[in-house]
C-alpha positions in Angstrom: -19.4 15.1 -18.4 -19.2 16.6 -15.1 -18.3 13.9 -12.6 -17.4 13.6 -8.8 -13.3 14.0 -9.8 -14.1 17.2 -11.5 -15.6 19.1 -8.2 -13.1 17.5 -6.0 -10.5 19.1 -8.2 -12.2 22.9 -8.4 -12.8 22.4 -4.5 -9.2 22.1 -3.4 -7.6 24.5 -5.7 -10.1 26.9 -4.5 -9.0 26.1 -0.9 -5.3 25.0 -1.7 -4.6 28.1 -3.8 -1.5 25.7 -5.3 -1.8 23.0 -7.8 0.6 20.7 -5.9 -1.1 21.0 -2.7 -4.4 20.7 -4.4 -3.0 17.5 -6.3 -1.8 15.7 -2.7 -5.3 16.6 -1.1 -7.0 14.8 -4.2 -4.5 12.0 -3.9 -3.3 12.7 -7.5 -0.4 14.1 -9.4 -0.2 17.5 -10.9 -0.3 16.8 -14.8 -4.2 14.7 -14.0 -4.9 17.7 -12.0 -4.5 20.3 -14.5 -5.6 18.5 -16.7 -9.1 17.7 -15.2 -9.3 21.3 -14.8 -9.0 22.0 -18.1 -12.0 19.7 -19.0 -13.8 21.3 -16.1 -13.5 24.5 -17.5 -14.0 23.5 -21.4 -17.6 22.1 -19.8 -18.8 25.0 -18.1 -17.4 27.2 -20.5 -15.2 29.7 -18.4 -12.2 30.5 -17.0 -12.1 29.2 -13.2 -8.2 30.4 -11.9 -6.0 33.0 -12.9 -2.5 31.5 -12.7 0.6 33.2 -11.1 3.9 31.9 -9.8 3.0 28.8 -8.4 -0.4 30.2 -6.7 -4.0 30.3 -8.1 -6.9 32.4 -7.2 -10.5 32.2 -8.8 -11.6 34.4 -11.5 -15.4 36.1 -10.7 -16.9 33.2 -12.7 -14.9 30.5 -10.4 -15.9 32.6 -7.5 -19.5 32.3 -8.4 -19.5 28.8 -9.2 -18.2 27.6 -5.8 -20.3 27.4 -3.7 -22.7 25.5 -6.3 -20.2 23.1 -6.9 -19.7 22.5 -3.2 -23.1 21.4 -2.7 -22.9 19.2 -6.0 -20.5 17.3 -4.1 -22.0 17.4 -1.0 -25.2 15.3 -2.5 -22.7 13.1 -4.1 -21.1 12.0 -0.6 -24.8 12.1 0.9 -25.9 9.9 -2.1 -22.5 7.7 -1.5 -23.6 6.9 2.5 -27.0 6.4 1.7 -26.3 4.1 -0.7 -23.9 2.1 1.8 -26.6 2.4 4.5 -29.4 1.0 2.6 -27.0 -2.2 1.5 -28.9 -5.2 2.9 -25.1 -6.9 2.5 -23.7 -3.8 4.5 -20.5 -2.5 2.3 -17.9 -4.4 0.7 -14.2 -3.4 2.5 -12.1 -4.9 -1.0 -8.6 -5.8 1.1 -5.3 -6.6 -0.7 -2.4 -8.4 0.8 0.3 -8.9 -0.6 2.4 -12.2 -0.6 4.9 -11.0 1.7 2.0 -10.3 4.7 2.2 -13.0 7.1 -1.1 -14.9 7.7 -1.1 -13.9 11.1 -1.1 -9.8 10.0 -3.3 -10.3 7.3 -6.1 -11.7 9.4 -5.6 -8.9 11.9 -5.7 -6.5 9.3 -8.9 -8.0 7.8 -10.2 -8.2 11.3 -9.8 -4.2 11.8 -11.5 -3.4 8.9 -14.6 -5.5 10.0 -14.7 -3.7 13.2 -14.1 -0.6 11.7 -17.4 -0.4 9.7 -19.7 -2.7 11.3 -21.9 -4.7 8.9 -19.4 -4.6 6.7 -18.4 -7.8 4.3 -14.8 -8.2 4.0 -13.2 -9.7 1.1 -9.5 -10.4 0.3 -7.4 -11.1 -2.1 -3.3 -11.7 -2.2 -1.2 -10.2 -5.1 2.2 -8.6 -5.6 2.9 -5.2 -4.5 2.5 -3.5 -7.9 -0.7 -5.4 -8.9 -2.0 -3.9 -5.8 -1.1 -0.2 -6.2 -2.8 -0.7 -9.5 -6.1 -2.0 -8.0 -6.2 0.4 -5.4 -5.7 3.2 -7.8 -8.5 2.0 -10.2 -10.7 1.6 -7.2 -10.9 -2.1 -7.7 -10.0 -2.6 -3.9 -10.5 -0.3 -0.9 -7.1 -0.8 0.4 -4.0 -3.2 0.6 -0.8 -3.8 2.8 2.0 -3.3 0.3 5.7 -3.4 0.4 7.7 -0.3 1.2 9.2 1.5 -0.7 6.5 1.1 -3.6 5.6 4.2 -6.3 2.3 4.7 -5.2 0.6 7.2 -7.8 -1.0 9.6 -5.8 -2.5 7.6 -3.5 -2.9 8.2 0.3 -0.5 5.9 2.9 -0.1 5.0 6.3 2.8 4.7 8.1 5.3 2.1 7.3 5.6 -1.1 9.7 8.6 -3.2 9.8 8.5 -6.8 10.9 10.9 -8.2 11.7 12.5 -11.2 10.0 14.0 -14.8 10.0 16.8 -16.6 8.1 15.2 -20.1 7.4 18.6 -22.3 6.8 19.2 -26.0 5.9 20.0 -27.3 9.2 22.8 -29.0 7.6 24.3 -25.5 7.2 24.3 -24.9 10.3 24.6 -26.7 13.7 23.2 -24.3 15.9 19.6 -24.2 15.5 17.9 -20.8 16.8 21.1 -18.9 17.4 21.6 -15.0 16.3 23.2 -15.4 13.1 24.8 -12.5 11.0 24.2 -12.5 6.9 28.1 -12.8 6.5 28.1 -16.2 8.2 25.3 -16.9 5.7 27.5 -17.0 2.7 28.1 -20.3 0.6 23.9 -20.9 -0.2 21.8 -18.4 -2.3 18.9 -16.1 -0.9 15.7 -16.7 -2.3 14.0 -13.6 -3.4 10.6 -13.2 -5.4 10.6 -11.8 -8.8 11.6 -8.0 -9.3 8.6 -7.3 -11.1 6.2 -7.4 -8.0 7.4 -5.0 -6.4 10.7 -3.2 -8.1 11.6 -0.6 -5.4 10.8 -2.7 -2.8 13.3 -5.6 -4.2 15.7 -3.2 -5.3 16.4 -2.1 -1.2 16.5 -5.4 -0.3 19.1 -6.5 -2.4 21.2 -3.5 -1.9 21.4 -4.0 1.8 21.8 -7.6 1.2 24.4 -7.1 -0.6 26.0 -4.2 1.7 26.1 -7.1 4.5 26.2 -10.5 2.8 28.6 -9.6 -0.8 29.1 -13.0 -1.5 26.3 -16.0 -1.7 24.1 -14.7 -4.4 20.5 -14.7 -4.6 17.9 -17.2 -6.5 14.4 -16.4 -7.8 11.4 -18.6 -6.2 7.7 -17.9 -6.9 6.6 -17.8 -3.4 8.4 -18.5 -0.2 6.6 -22.1 0.3 9.4 -23.1 -3.2 11.9 -21.0 -1.1 11.0 -23.2 1.6 11.7 -26.5 -0.1 14.6 -25.0 -1.9 15.7 -24.9 2.2 14.9 -28.1 2.6 16.9 -29.3 0.2 20.1 -27.7 1.6 20.1 -25.1 -1.9 18.8 -22.1 -0.3 18.0 -20.0 2.4 15.1 -18.0 2.7 14.1 -14.9 4.8 10.8 -14.2 6.1 8.1 -12.4 8.3 6.3 -15.6 8.8 6.4 -16.8 12.4 4.8 -20.2 11.4 6.8 -21.0 8.2 9.0 -24.3 8.8 9.5 -28.1 7.7 11.6 -30.6 8.5 15.5 -30.3 8.3 15.4 -26.2 8.2 16.5 -24.3 11.0 15.2 -20.9 11.7 17.9 -18.3 13.1 17.4 -15.1 14.1 19.6 -11.9 12.3 21.8 -9.4 14.4 20.5 -6.1 14.2 17.7 -7.1 11.9 19.0 -5.8 9.1 16.2 -7.4 6.5 13.0 -6.5 7.8 9.6 -6.5 5.6 8.0 -2.8 5.7 4.8 -2.6 5.1 2.0 0.1 5.2 -1.3 0.5 4.3 -2.4 2.5 0.9 -6.0 3.4 -0.3 -7.5 6.3 -2.2 -9.1 9.1 -0.5 -11.7 9.6 -3.6 -12.4 5.9 -3.4 -12.7 5.1 0.2 -15.9 7.3 1.7 -16.4 5.1 4.2 -12.8 4.8 5.6 -11.8 8.3 5.2 -11.0 8.9 8.9 -7.7 9.1 10.3 -8.6 7.2 13.3 -9.8 4.1 10.9 -6.9 4.2 8.9 -4.7 4.3 12.6 -6.6 0.9 13.1 -5.8 -0.6 10.6 -2.0 0.1 10.8 -2.2 -0.7 14.4 -3.3 -4.0 13.0 -0.3 -4.7 11.4 1.9 -3.7 14.6 0.3 -6.1 17.1 -0.2 -8.4 14.9 
């Protein structure tokens, strides 16, 4: 069956004349793009491109079918827009937030989504970065704020935003609450970290940086920041957090010298699954929401 994705691959290849560039335009990697082209050529019963030295050119059959493909894709996009316009409840924007996104930042992104599409319905889920990336790729989420770095599987991504972090330390461990400290000074207690599987690349960067600045002390795995905070209150761990509101009696908050462990966030979305969130200025507005929160 001929699909919207087939048309997007055909048109992107015709315009870019290069598999790698076309894959980036469509928002996928080269293997599925090549596979999609083979399926399209089988469906239409004709060879559409001539390949040679990394470039592709339309065959006579491809040149003849290209105008029809453009009109068909335009009609599908108009259908999407008409469906959105006629939805009495407005378009739904399904937003995913990684657990490391502070509540104020998540609220700012959700508000920016609602402001960008007047009359829209914003639904929010929280899940680990690895899960969010998969849900955006599958179309179950419109966009998500995830940890960077991460393997994005061909998704579009906004600029990386760095959120400052603080160390939440048992009050009995340091007697100068509120002071700026180095990671090396915090040796003696483990740093609370979430499971690596939730965001492997981001966790590895965190641990590598931690080992560079604090070779002693180790880490302890916790399910979430609340668990880490409880361990800090019990005098058993240190929490590094970007949430300015996370606190508990008996726990001091300290800024870290040179902020070596910022939370790196970026927004990700699928170019082919977000017809009403495509414009670059909308994505810039959402990214700015993280910065200003």
